[in-house]
C-alpha positions in Angstrom: 35.8 5.4 44.7 38.4 7.0 47.0 40.8 10.1 46.0 44.2 10.2 45.3 46.1 12.4 43.8 49.6 12.1 41.8 52.2 15.4 41.9 54.9 15.5 39.5 57.7 18.0 40.6 59.6 19.7 38.0 63.0 20.5 39.2 65.3 22.9 37.3 65.5 26.1 36.3 62.7 26.3 33.9 60.9 29.4 32.4 57.2 29.6 32.7 56.9 29.2 29.1 58.5 25.7 29.1 56.5 25.0 32.4 53.3 25.4 30.4 54.5 23.3 27.3 54.8 20.2 29.9 51.7 18.4 30.5 51.4 14.9 32.0 48.5 12.1 31.0 47.4 8.8 32.4 47.0 5.4 30.4 46.3 2.0 32.0 47.8 -1.0 30.3 47.5 -4.7 30.1 44.5 -6.3 31.8 42.6 -2.7 32.6 42.4 -2.4 28.7 39.9 -5.2 28.9 37.5 -3.5 31.5 35.8 -0.1 32.1 38.7 2.1 33.9 38.8 1.7 37.9 39.1 5.4 38.0 37.9 8.9 36.7 40.2 11.7 36.4 38.8 14.7 38.4 39.3 18.4 37.1 40.8 20.0 40.1 42.7 23.2 39.2 43.7 24.1 42.6 45.4 21.7 43.9 48.7 22.6 42.3 51.2 24.3 44.7 52.9 25.9 42.6 53.8 26.2 38.9 56.1 23.8 38.9 54.1 21.1 40.1 51.7 19.1 37.6 48.8 17.5 39.3 46.4 14.6 38.0 43.6 13.9 40.1 41.2 10.8 40.2 38.8 8.9 42.1 39.8 5.4 42.3 37.5 2.3 43.1 40.7 -0.4 42.9 44.6 -0.5 43.1 45.8 -0.3 39.7 49.0 0.0 37.7 49.4 2.9 35.1 51.4 4.8 32.7 52.2 8.4 33.0 53.2 10.0 29.7 54.5 13.1 28.5 56.8 15.0 25.4 59.2 14.5 28.2 59.4 10.7 28.9 56.9 8.0 30.2 57.0 5.9 33.4 54.5 3.2 34.9 53.6 3.9 38.6 51.1 2.2 40.6 48.1 3.5 42.4 46.5 3.2 45.6 42.6 4.3 46.4 42.8 7.3 49.0 46.7 7.7 48.8 48.8 10.7 47.1 52.2 9.8 44.9 54.8 12.3 44.7 57.0 12.1 41.5 60.4 14.5 41.5 61.5 15.1 37.8 65.1 16.7 37.2 64.6 18.3 34.0 68.0 19.3 33.1 69.3 15.5 34.5 66.3 13.7 32.1 68.0 16.6 29.2 71.1 14.7 29.5 69.9 11.4 29.7 68.0 11.7 26.3 71.5 12.9 24.9 72.9 9.9 26.2 74.1 10.2 29.5 73.3 6.6 31.0 74.3 7.9 34.6 72.2 10.6 34.6 69.7 10.1 37.7 66.3 12.4 36.9 63.5 10.4 38.4 62.5 10.2 42.4 59.3 8.5 43.7 58.2 9.8 47.7 55.4 7.0 48.9 55.0 4.2 50.3 55.4 1.8 47.3 58.5 4.1 46.3 61.1 1.4 45.8 58.1 -0.3 43.8 57.6 3.0 41.4 61.3 2.5 40.7 61.6 -0.8 39.9 58.8 -0.4 37.1 61.4 2.8 35.6 64.2 1.1 36.0 63.0 -2.7 35.9 65.6 -3.8 38.5 63.9 -6.2 40.8 61.6 -7.5 38.6 64.0 -9.7 36.6 62.7 -13.3 35.8 59.6 -12.4 36.7 57.5 -12.7 33.4 53.8 -14.1 32.7 54.9 -17.1 30.5 57.3 -19.1 29.8 59.2 -18.5 26.7 59.6 -20.3 23.7 63.4 -21.9 23.1 64.7 -20.7 20.3 65.2 -24.1 19.2 61.7 -25.0 18.9 61.8 -25.7 15.2 64.0 -28.9 16.0 62.8 -29.5 19.8 59.5 -31.2 21.1 56.9 -29.5 23.1 57.0 -29.8 26.9 54.2 -31.7 27.9 51.4 -30.0 30.5 53.4 -32.2 33.5 56.6 -30.5 32.1 55.3 -27.1 31.6 54.1 -27.1 35.2 57.1 -28.3 37.1 58.8 -25.5 34.9 56.1 -23.0 36.1 56.7 -24.0 39.8 60.4 -23.6 39.8 59.9 -20.1 38.5 57.4 -19.9 41.2 60.0 -20.6 43.7 62.7 -18.6 42.4 61.1 -15.4 41.7 59.5 -15.8 46.0 62.9 -16.3 47.1 64.5 -13.6 45.1 61.5 -11.1 46.6 62.3 -12.3 49.8 66.0 -11.7 49.6 65.5 -8.2 48.3 67.2 -5.5 50.6 66.5 -1.8 50.8 63.0 -2.2 49.7 60.1 -1.3 52.3 57.4 -4.0 53.3 54.6 -2.9 50.8 57.2 -3.0 48.0 58.0 -6.9 48.8 54.4 -7.8 49.5 53.4 -6.5 46.3 56.6 -8.3 44.5 55.5 -11.5 45.9 51.7 -11.1 44.9 53.2 -10.3 41.2 55.4 -13.4 41.6 51.8 -15.2 42.1 50.1 -13.6 39.6 52.5 -14.5 37.0 52.4 -18.0 38.2 48.8 -18.3 37.5 48.9 -16.6 34.2 51.6 -19.1 33.0 49.7 -22.4 34.3 46.5 -21.2 32.8 48.4 -20.3 29.3 49.6 -23.3 28.1 47.5 -23.6 25.5 48.4 -20.3 24.1 52.1 -21.2 25.0 51.5 -24.5 23.0 50.6 -22.6 19.8 52.9 -20.2 20.0 55.4 -23.5 20.2 53.9 -25.1 17.6 53.7 -21.8 15.5 57.4 -21.3 15.5 57.7 -25.3 14.0 55.7 -23.7 11.2 52.6 -24.9 12.0 50.1 -22.1 10.6 46.9 -23.9 10.9 45.1 -22.4 14.2 42.8 -25.3 13.6 45.7 -28.2 13.1 47.5 -26.7 16.5 44.1 -26.9 18.2 43.8 -30.6 17.1 47.2 -31.5 18.5 46.5 -29.7 21.7 42.9 -31.8 22.2 44.1 -35.3 20.9 48.3 -35.1 22.6 49.5 -32.3 24.4 46.3 -31.0 26.1 45.3 -34.3 27.4 47.0 -33.8 31.2 45.8 -29.8 31.2 44.3 -29.1 34.6 44.1 -26.0 36.5 43.6 -28.3 40.3 46.4 -28.2 42.2 45.0 -28.0 45.9 48.2 -28.2 47.1 49.9 -25.2 45.2 46.8 -23.0 45.4 46.7 -23.2 49.5 49.8 -22.1 49.5 49.1 -18.4 47.5 48.2 -15.4 49.2 46.9 -14.3 45.8 43.5 -14.7 46.5 43.7 -13.3 50.1 44.7 -9.7 49.4 43.3 -6.9 48.7 46.2 -5.7 46.7 46.2 -8.6 44.2 44.3 -6.5 42.1 46.8 -4.2 40.9 49.2 -7.6 39.4 46.3 -9.2 37.2 46.9 -9.7 33.9 44.1 -11.3 33.0 40.7 -11.8 35.2 38.9 -14.9 33.2 42.1 -16.8 33.5 42.6 -16.2 36.8 38.8 -16.8 37.5 39.3 -20.6 35.8 42.0 -21.1 38.5 40.0 -20.0 41.2 37.2 -22.2 40.5 39.4 -25.3 39.6 40.8 -25.0 43.1 37.6 -24.1 44.8 38.6 -20.1 45.5 36.2 -18.3 43.8 34.3 -17.0 47.1 37.9 -15.5 48.4 38.0 -11.5 48.1 40.3 -11.9 44.6 37.6 -14.6 43.2 35.0 -12.7 43.8 36.3 -9.9 42.3 37.1 -11.7 39.4 33.7 -13.0 39.2 32.6 -9.2 39.1 34.9 -8.1 36.5 34.3 -10.9 34.1 30.9 -9.6 33.8 32.0 -6.2 32.8 34.6 -7.3 30.9 31.7 -9.8 29.0 29.4 -6.5 28.6 32.2 -4.1 27.1 33.6 -7.1 24.5 29.5 -7.3 23.6 29.1 -3.6 23.0 32.8 -3.9 21.4 31.1 -6.5 19.2 28.4 -4.0 18.2 25.8 -6.3 20.4 23.5 -3.5 22.7 23.1 -4.8 26.4 20.2 -4.1 28.9 19.8 -1.7 31.2 19.4 -4.3 33.9 22.7 -5.6 32.4 24.8 -2.5 32.7 22.6 -2.1 36.6 24.5 -5.4 37.6 27.8 -4.3 37.2 30.2 -2.4 39.7 28.4 1.1 40.4 32.2 3.1 39.4 32.0 1.1 36.0 28.0 1.6 35.1 28.6 5.2 34.3 31.1 3.7 31.6 28.8 0.7 30.4 26.0 3.2 29.8 27.9 5.8 28.0 29.2 3.1 25.4 26.3 1.5 24.8 24.5 4.9 24.2 26.9 5.5 21.9 26.8 1.9 20.3 22.8 2.4 19.6 24.0 6.0 17.8 26.3 3.9 15.4 24.1 1.4 15.0 21.2 3.5 13.8 23.7 5.5 11.8 24.6 2.3 10.1 21.3 1.1 9.1 20.3 4.6 7.6 23.7 5.2 5.6 25.1 1.7 4.7 23.1 -1.1 6.1 23.4 -2.9 2.0 27.1 -2.8 2.9 28.0 -4.1 5.8 28.3 -7.6 5.5 28.1 -10.8 8.0 30.8 -12.5 8.8 31.5 -15.9 7.2 31.2 -19.2 8.9 34.5 -21.0 8.5 35.7 -24.0 10.4 39.4 -24.5 9.0 40.2 -20.8 9.5 40.4 -19.5 6.1 38.3 -16.4 6.5 40.1 -14.6 3.6 39.3 -17.4 1.0 35.8 -17.5 2.4 35.1 -13.9 2.1 37.0 -13.9 -1.8 34.6 -16.6 -2.7 31.7 -13.9 -2.1 32.6 -12.1 -5.1 33.4 -15.1 -7.6 32.7 -13.2 -11.0 34.5 -10.0 -9.9 38.0 -8.8 -9.5 38.1 -8.2 -5.3 40.1 -5.7 -4.1 40.5 -7.0 -0.4 41.5 -4.1 2.0 42.5 -4.9 6.1 42.8 -1.8 8.0 41.5 -0.1 11.3 40.4 3.4 12.2 43.1 3.9 14.2 45.9 3.2 11.5 46.9 6.3 10.0 48.5 4.6 6.6 45.3 2.7 6.3 42.9 5.9 6.0 45.9 7.6 4.1 45.5 4.4 1.5 41.6 4.2 1.7 41.6 7.9 0.8 44.0 7.7 -2.1 41.9 5.1 -3.6 39.2 7.3 -4.2 39.9 8.4 -7.9 41.0 4.6 -8.5 37.7 3.3 -7.1 35.7 6.4 -9.3 38.0 4.9 -12.7 36.3 1.5 -12.1 32.9 2.4 -11.1 29.8 0.2 -12.7 32.8 -2.4 -14.0 33.2 -5.7 -12.4 35.6 -5.1 -9.6 34.4 -4.9 -5.8 36.2 -3.1 -3.2 36.2 -5.0 0.6 37.2 -3.6 3.5 37.9 -6.0 6.5 38.8 -4.6 10.5 38.6 -6.3 14.0 37.2 -5.2 17.0 40.1 -3.5 17.7 38.4 -0.1 15.3 35.9 1.3 18.1 32.2 1.1 17.1 31.6 4.3 17.3 34.7 5.8 14.8 33.9 2.4 12.3 30.4 3.4 11.8 31.1 7.2 11.2 33.9 6.0 8.6 32.3 3.5 7.0 29.3 5.4 5.1 32.2 7.5 3.1 34.0 4.4 2.2 32.3 2.7 -1.0 32.4 -0.8 -0.9 31.6 -4.1 1.4 32.2 -4.2 5.4 33.3 -6.8 7.5 34.1 -6.3 11.0 35.0 -9.6 13.1 37.1 -11.1 16.0 41.0 -10.5 15.2 41.3 -14.1 15.8 40.0 -14.7 12.4 42.6 -13.1 10.6 45.1 -15.7 11.8 45.0 -17.5 7.7 47.0 -15.8 6.2 49.2 -14.6 9.0 47.9 -10.9 9.3 50.7 -9.2 11.2 50.4 -6.0 9.8 48.4 -3.1 8.1 47.2 -1.9 6.1 47.5 -5.3 4.0 46.0 -5.4 0.1 44.8 -8.4 -1.6 43.5 -8.9 -4.9 41.1 -11.9 -6.6 40.6 -12.8 -9.8 37.4 -13.4 -10.9 38.1 -17.1 -10.6 38.6 -16.6 -6.8 42.3 -17.0 -7.3 44.8 -14.5 -5.3 46.9 -12.2 -7.7 48.3 -9.7 -5.1 49.6 -9.7 -1.5 51.0 -6.3 0.0 51.6 -5.0 3.2 52.0 -1.2 3.3 50.6 1.8 1.5 52.5 4.0 -0.9 51.6 6.0 -3.5 52.9 3.2 -6.1 50.5 0.9 -5.0 47.8 3.0 -6.7 49.5 2.3 -10.3 50.6 -1.1 -9.6 46.7 -2.0 -8.5 45.3 0.2 -11.8 47.1 -2.0 -14.2 46.4 -5.2 -12.5 42.6 -4.8 -12.1 42.4 -3.5 -15.8 44.4 -6.8 -16.8 42.2 -8.9 -14.8 39.2 -7.7 -16.1 40.2 -8.4 -19.5 40.7 -11.8 -18.8 
């Protein structure tokens, strides 16, 4: 772990009250949200040289990208362990920009990767560097690319992106090197993402069944799929650069590519293996599966503290649920056709079932649950069951705290099982009659929904 500091200088004639009201926070995104943090925020109140400077002090074990947020603005940065970053924000110019002045230049980065940080803010250099091949707009009338054609498209994009990075003028060597690594990381992400791309393409064509899309991949489009390409892999600097960890999107897919090409012992290959263990532990805890002390001790030292704390929180959550709601936590139904909602509804034939897709972090969801308490009381003792479905984005600790106060049956499983029907936004409400037939499908909570449910449930009870 090496210490880094982010100095944010606020320029302009600002009062003490205004300065005190401005605060900044650091947030990670992308692949970093799959893992435990590569850094720890450190309290360092003596670091600010003056009242116009805000300081974020942290100890980091790997380079990483992050987002700085405040009530004023937000922007992306690149953090290198052991190195400081200085950012100057012209507050009057920022105000003009917020008021529509597109020419207002209000931010400056002062560090070895200054041009790179500028690019994160303006998107000036990344251009067409993307981590996936876009699904064409005419997908409905076009044929999907076979893997060899898709791979050629990925390689063409890599050649173009590397040439663009080499041709850049006015950037430092560190920024150019980073952009070239980013281009290679985008290539690996594209190539390993063929199956996901094909699913998106087939979905755009109207094939909503995940099982059918899988069968098409296995039977036809995926027959030639392989990540083995020793000729191209040998040209990639990505697996041999210590900076590469900052440009990755997914350690698992990068690990798959490394193993297919004999690169698992390269610096990045070893890192992917290490981070995969971390992600596996975090995901298991997220699925409410406690891990052993030995498994945590095998993780990188910087991440053991986070994993151990989460594991202890999970144990407390499991104990809370066992004591207060054990009979209302239901096992995930086994489905082979992706129709999880139908499988849940089938458990309640003979009763009217109100199914609520929600999440602990969803404000409208919590609002709807609270508003329905009187409605649930009206039908208490009758053949009505309220069912609550969430996924692993609802943290185990928050979910276990909420469940005891939400009377009804509860399910919590992987979001991929929400696929059919396509639950694209929450809250979403379904009502099934006593035969298991769907009678209502509504997205979003409004106060009018309560009366609609009351009338519908009453009608279905009389049938």
